[in-house]
matplotlib code that plots the C-alpha trace (Angstrom):
import matplotlib.pyplot as plt

x = [19.4, 18.6, 20.4, 18.7, 20.1, 21.9, 19.4, 20.1, 20.9, 20.6, 16.9, 17.2, 14.8, 14.5, 11.4, 10.6, 8.1, 7.4, 5.4, 4.8, 5.2, 4.2, 6.4, 8.1, 4.9, 3.9, 1.0, 0.4, 1.8, 0.6, -1.9, -3.5, -3.8, -5.4, -7.8, -8.8, -9.1, -11.3, -13.5, -13.8, -14.6, -17.2, -18.6, -18.1, -15.3, -16.0, -15.4, -12.2, -11.0, -11.7, -9.5, -6.6, -7.1, -7.3, -9.9, -12.5, -11.2, -7.7, -9.0, -10.9, -7.6, -5.6, -8.1, -8.1, -4.4, -4.3, -6.8, -5.0, -1.7, -3.3, -5.5, -8.4, -11.1, -10.4, -13.6, -17.1, -19.5, -23.2, -24.6, -26.6, -30.3, -32.6, -30.2, -27.1, -24.1, -22.0, -18.5, -17.1, -13.6, -12.9, -11.1, -8.0, -8.0, -8.4, -5.6, -3.5, -4.1, -3.3, 0.0, 1.1, 0.3, 2.2, 5.1, 5.3, 5.2, 8.0, 10.0, 9.6, 10.7, 13.7, 14.6, 14.3, 16.4, 19.1, 19.2, 19.7, 22.5, 24.1, 24.1, 25.6, 28.6, 28.6, 27.1, 26.1, 28.1, 27.8, 31.0]
y = [-18.4, -20.8, -20.4, -20.8, -23.4, -21.9, -21.4, -21.7, -18.2, -19.0, -18.6, -14.9, -12.8, -9.1, -7.2, -3.6, -1.2, 1.7, 4.8, 7.8, 11.5, 14.6, 17.8, 16.1, 15.2, 11.7, 10.7, 7.0, 3.8, 0.2, 0.5, 3.6, 1.7, -1.2, 1.3, 2.7, -0.8, -1.7, 1.3, 0.6, -3.1, -2.6, 0.8, 2.1, 3.8, 1.7, -1.6, -0.2, 0.5, -3.1, -4.3, -2.3, -2.8, 1.0, 2.8, 4.8, 8.0, 7.2, 6.2, 9.5, 11.4, 9.4, 10.1, 13.9, 13.9, 12.3, 14.8, 17.7, 16.6, 16.0, 19.1, 17.0, 14.6, 10.9, 9.7, 10.8, 10.1, 9.9, 10.2, 7.3, 7.2, 4.3, 3.0, 3.6, 5.6, 5.0, 5.8, 5.8, 6.4, 9.2, 8.5, 10.0, 7.6, 4.7, 5.9, 6.4, 2.8, 1.5, 3.6, 2.5, -1.2, -1.2, 0.6, -1.9, -4.8, -3.4, -2.4, -6.0, -7.7, -5.4, -5.9, -9.7, -9.7, -7.5, -9.5, -12.8, -11.2, -10.0, -13.5, -14.9, -12.5, -12.3, -15.4, -15.5, -18.2, -19.3, -19.2]
z = [26.8, 24.0, 20.7, 17.4, 15.0, 12.0, 9.1, 5.4, 4.4, 0.7, 1.3, 2.0, 0.0, -0.5, 0.6, -0.1, 1.3, -1.1, -0.9, -3.2, -2.3, -4.2, -3.8, -0.9, 1.0, 1.7, -0.5, -0.4, 0.8, 0.8, 3.6, 1.9, -1.3, 0.6, 2.1, -1.3, -2.8, 0.2, -0.4, -4.0, -3.5, -0.8, -1.5, 2.1, 4.0, 7.1, 5.3, 3.7, 7.2, 8.3, 5.4, 6.6, 10.4, 10.9, 12.9, 11.1, 12.5, 11.3, 7.8, 7.5, 8.5, 5.8, 3.2, 4.0, 4.0, 0.5, -0.8, 0.7, -0.8, -4.3, -4.1, -5.3, -4.0, -4.1, -2.5, -3.0, -0.3, 0.1, 3.7, 5.1, 5.6, 5.0, 2.3, 4.4, 3.3, 0.1, -0.9, -4.3, -5.7, -8.1, -11.4, -9.9, -7.0, -9.4, -11.5, -8.4, -7.4, -10.9, -11.1, -7.6, -8.3, -11.7, -10.0, -7.1, -9.5, -11.6, -8.6, -7.1, -10.3, -10.7, -7.0, -7.3, -10.5, -9.0, -5.8, -7.8, -9.8, -6.6, -5.0, -8.1, -7.9, -4.1, -2.6, 1.1, 2.8, 6.4, 8.3]

ax = plt.figure().add_subplot(projection="3d")
ax.plot(x, y, z, "-o")
ax.set_aspect("equal")
plt.show()
C-alpha cells in the first residue's frame, strides 16, 4: 500500500451544501436550482435536465415535487408540435432562484470569514 505524502493542511477550505425546506419538507437544493436555471436559459425542460445530468423522468419528478411542496406551479409548459415544446419559469420560480442564490452567497461569505477567524485562533498544524 502506498502512502500519500503529507499535504499542506493550511490550504484547507470549507465547502457547504445547502438546501431549503418548507414546513419541514425538502424544497430545493443546488441541483434543483441548476435545473430551474437551465430551463430558464434554454426554454425547455429537456435542456435543463442536460445541465444537471439528470434524466428527463427524474427532472419531471423533481419539478412536480417542488410544485407540490410550494402548492403552486413553477414551470409553465407548452406542448410540442411543429415548433417544438416550450417551458417557462413562473415568477415564483425566478424569485426562488434569486433568494436561493443570494442566501448561498451570504452563507458562503460568512462561512469563509468564520473559518479564517477559527484558523487564526486555532491553527491547523501538522504533527
